[in-house]
VEXNU-788526 format. One line per field, with one value per atom (N, C-alpha, C): x, y, z; residue in one letter; atom name. Coordinates in pm, whole numbers, plus 50000, padded with zeros to 5 digits. Atoms other than C-alpha are relative to their C-alpha. Example, Ala and Ser with C-alpha at 12.3 -4.5 7.8 and 13.67 -1.06 7.14 Angstrom:
east = c(50089; 51230; 50090; 49918; 51367; 49923);
north = c(49881; 49550; 50120; 49881; 49894; 50109);
up = c(50000; 50780; 50000; 49994; 50714; 50073);
residuo = c(A; A; A; S; S; S);
atomo = c(N; CA; C; N; CA; C);
//
This chain:
east = c(49987; 51755; 49915; 50070; 51661; 49925; 50083; 51381; 49954; 50041; 51292; 49911; 50084; 51035; 49964; 50047; 50933; 49877; 50124; 50579; 49957; 50050; 50456; 49855; 50141; 50084; 49959; 50046; 49944; 49850; 50139; 49616; 49948; 50056; 49375; 50036; 49963; 49490; 50101; 49906; 49752; 49924; 50082; 49475; 49962; 50035; 49366; 50121; 49877; 49726; 50029; 49978; 49758; 49902; 50102; 49433; 50037; 49961; 49551; 50123; 49878; 49893; 49968; 50036; 49740; 49928; 50070; 49515; 50094; 49903; 49815; 50099; 49897; 50033; 49997; 49998; 49916; 50059; 49946; 50008; 50152; 49855; 50359; 50075; 49935; 50429; 50021; 49981; 50387; 49975; 50011; 50456; 49963; 50040; 50284; 50108; 49893; 50596; 50134; 49866; 50969; 50056; 49953; 50991; 50001; 50001; 50915; 49978; 50023; 50917; 49956; 50048; 50752; 50019; 49991; 50833; 49915; 50091; 50581; 50026; 49990; 50618; 49916; 50083; 50424; 50082; 49943; 50546; 49888; 50111; 50279; 49879; 50120; 49996; 50032; 49958; 50192; 50036; 49950; 50251; 50104; 49893; 50575; 50021; 49984; 50607; 50131; 49871; 50948; 49987; 50014; 50924; 50136; 49882; 51206; 49953; 50042; 51160; 50114; 49897; 51364; 49993; 50014; 51226; 49887; 50097; 51005; 49856; 50135; 50704; 49953; 50034; 50710; 49980; 50014; 50756; 49863; 50129; 50454; 49883; 50107; 50237; 49989; 50000; 50338; 49945; 50050; 50276; 49849; 50144; 49936; 49920; 50071; 49833; 49990; 50001; 49932; 49916; 50082; 49775; 49852; 50139; 49454; 49952; 50038; 49447; 49984; 50007; 49516; 49873; 50120; 49236; 49875; 50115; 48991; 49988; 50001; 49089; 49952; 50036; 49061; 49853; 50142; 48723; 49910; 50079; 48594; 49994; 49996; 48706; 49913; 50082; 48543; 49851; 50140; 48217; 49950; 50040; 48205; 49985; 50007; 48278; 49879; 50115; 48007; 49870; 50117; 47754; 49986; 50001; 47853; 49977; 50021; 47821; 50120; 49877; 48184; 50072);
north = c(50091; 51600; 49875; 50126; 51233; 49960; 50043; 51099; 49856; 50141; 50735; 49962; 50053; 50544; 49856; 50138; 50184; 49988; 50019; 50100; 49854; 50137; 49755; 50003; 50005; 49682; 49853; 50138; 49361; 49992; 50024; 49221; 49879; 50111; 48972; 49862; 50129; 48700; 50021; 49995; 48618; 50024; 49981; 48605; 50147; 49858; 48962; 50082; 49929; 49084; 49980; 50029; 48913; 50077; 49926; 49072; 50148; 49859; 49420; 50021; 49989; 49363; 49996; 50011; 49256; 50126; 49877; 49563; 50119; 49889; 49791; 49991; 50019; 49646; 50104; 49900; 49883; 50134; 49874; 50181; 49996; 50011; 50050; 49987; 50022; 49973; 50127; 49873; 50329; 50116; 49887; 50627; 50126; 49878; 50953; 50109; 49900; 51147; 49932; 50053; 51093; 50041; 49952; 51255; 49892; 50107; 50931; 49864; 50137; 50554; 49918; 50088; 50277; 49856; 50143; 49910; 49933; 50067; 49675; 49850; 50146; 49316; 49949; 50065; 49070; 49897; 50105; 48857; 49948; 50062; 48623; 50092; 49915; 48850; 50149; 49860; 49176; 50048; 49932; 49419; 50101; 49908; 49614; 50095; 49897; 49941; 50074; 49930; 50098; 50126; 49872; 50465; 50069; 49917; 50673; 50124; 49876; 51037; 50101; 49896; 51337; 50101; 49906; 51545; 49954; 50041; 51519; 50023; 49972; 51672; 49889; 50110; 51408; 49870; 50120; 51136; 50000; 49989; 51257; 49976; 50017; 51275; 49854; 50140; 50925; 49909; 50080; 50775; 50020; 49972; 50947; 49929; 50065; 50815; 49849; 50146; 50455; 49958; 50036; 50449; 50018; 49977; 50593; 49884; 50110; 50328; 49869; 50123; 50048; 50000; 49990; 50170; 49975; 50019; 50186; 49855; 50139; 49842; 49909; 50085; 49683; 50019; 49975; 49850; 49936; 50061; 49732; 49849; 50145; 49375; 49961; 50028; 49381; 50010; 49981; 49513; 49886; 50110; 49255; 49869; 50124; 48972; 49998; 49997; 49087; 49982; 50017; 49105; 49853; 50140; 48756; 49906; 50082; 48634; 49916; 50076; 48518; 50058);
up = c(49890; 50056; 49973; 50024; 50010; 50127; 49887; 50231; 49977; 50010; 50303; 50117; 49893; 50504; 49968; 50012; 50565; 50088; 49925; 50672; 49987; 49998; 50774; 50047; 49965; 50782; 50012; 49977; 50932; 49972; 50035; 50801; 50077; 49923; 50959; 49946; 50058; 50720; 49887; 50112; 50460; 49869; 50121; 50199; 49981; 50009; 50281; 49957; 50039; 50253; 49851; 50142; 49913; 49912; 50075; 49792; 49989; 49999; 49893; 49913; 50081; 49737; 49851; 50142; 49405; 49951; 50039; 49401; 49990; 50003; 49465; 49884; 50103; 49188; 49888; 50108; 48911; 50044; 49949; 49131; 50011; 49982; 49195; 49867; 50129; 48829; 49921; 50071; 48704; 50095; 49909; 48924; 49923; 50071; 48827; 50005; 49987; 48931; 50022; 49978; 48943; 50136; 49869; 49286; 50106; 49901; 49468; 49934; 50045; 49425; 50121; 49894; 49623; 49955; 50023; 49644; 50107; 49908; 49801; 49995; 49996; 49917; 50116; 49899; 50130; 50073; 49917; 50418; 50088; 49928; 50548; 50000; 49995; 50672; 50004; 50001; 50634; 49860; 50119; 50352; 50048; 49964; 50368; 49883; 50102; 50178; 50024; 49995; 50102; 49915; 50068; 50012; 49989; 50021; 49863; 49923; 50065; 49767; 49998; 50012; 49662; 50113; 49889; 49949; 50092; 49899; 50257; 49955; 50049; 50083; 49907; 50091; 49809; 50078; 49917; 50073; 50069; 49931; 50271; 49904; 50099; 49959; 49956; 50042; 49851; 50109; 49888; 50196; 50014; 49988; 50218; 49892; 50110; 49877; 50022; 49982; 49950; 50119; 49884; 50294; 49970; 50040; 50149; 49911; 50088; 49872; 50078; 49920; 50122; 50084; 49920; 50347; 49914; 50090; 50054; 49953; 50046; 49925; 50112; 49888; 50268; 50039; 49971; 50337; 49896; 50108; 50000; 50016; 49980; 50063; 50118; 49882; 50409; 49968; 50037; 50266; 49912; 50090; 49988; 50076; 49922; 50230; 50092; 49911; 50470; 49921; 50086; 50184; 49959; 50040; 50073; 50118; 49880; 50432; 50037; 49970; 50461; 50117);
residuo = c(M; M; M; K; K; K; A; A; A; E; E; E; A; A; A; I; I; I; I; I; I; Q; Q; Q; I; I; I; R; R; R; F; F; F; P; P; P; S; S; S; E; E; E; R; R; R; R; R; R; A; A; A; E; E; E; T; T; T; V; V; V; L; L; L; E; E; E; A; A; A; L; L; L; K; K; K; P; P; P; E; E; E; T; T; T; E; E; E; S; S; S; S; S; S; P; P; P; T; T; T; R; R; R; R; R; R; S; S; S; T; T; T; V; V; V; K; K; K; V; V; V; R; R; R; K; K; K; E; E; E; E; E; E; D; D; D; E; E; E; I; I; I; I; I; I; L; L; L; Y; Y; Y; F; F; F; T; T; T; A; A; A; K; K; K; D; D; D; I; I; I; T; T; T; A; A; A; L; L; L; R; R; R; A; A; A; S; S; S; I; I; I; N; N; N; S; S; S; Y; Y; Y; L; L; L; W; W; W; W; W; W; I; I; I; M; M; M; L; L; L; I; I; I; D; D; D; D; D; D; T; T; T; V; V; V; S; S; S; T; T; T; V; V; V; R; R; R; S; S; S; I; I; I; E; E; E; G; G; G; K; K; K);
atomo = c(N; CA; C; N; CA; C; N; CA; C; N; CA; C; N; CA; C; N; CA; C; N; CA; C; N; CA; C; N; CA; C; N; CA; C; N; CA; C; N; CA; C; N; CA; C; N; CA; C; N; CA; C; N; CA; C; N; CA; C; N; CA; C; N; CA; C; N; CA; C; N; CA; C; N; CA; C; N; CA; C; N; CA; C; N; CA; C; N; CA; C; N; CA; C; N; CA; C; N; CA; C; N; CA; C; N; CA; C; N; CA; C; N; CA; C; N; CA; C; N; CA; C; N; CA; C; N; CA; C; N; CA; C; N; CA; C; N; CA; C; N; CA; C; N; CA; C; N; CA; C; N; CA; C; N; CA; C; N; CA; C; N; CA; C; N; CA; C; N; CA; C; N; CA; C; N; CA; C; N; CA; C; N; CA; C; N; CA; C; N; CA; C; N; CA; C; N; CA; C; N; CA; C; N; CA; C; N; CA; C; N; CA; C; N; CA; C; N; CA; C; N; CA; C; N; CA; C; N; CA; C; N; CA; C; N; CA; C; N; CA; C; N; CA; C; N; CA; C; N; CA; C; N; CA; C; N; CA; C; N; CA; C; N; CA; C; N; CA; C; N; CA; C; N; CA; C; N; CA; C; N; CA; C; N; CA; C; N; CA; C; N; CA; C; N; CA; C; N; CA; C);
//
């Protein structure tokens, strides 16, 4: 059974969305498994993720991984900016 999902995430700025997108690119270029694929694009201050998987378990795992990476990237950017005083 094929499973699909689309997730849109809005960021505080277009620059932050671009930073997160650039950090995610290596993950989207080589998938560790053939059970799922992810396409990512940016529209203004949003990142849109398109997930396709062979089954619901693979879809869930893929979504969890990407959301975790996005959270870590965004937290890191926030921390760096606060240290820099920006």
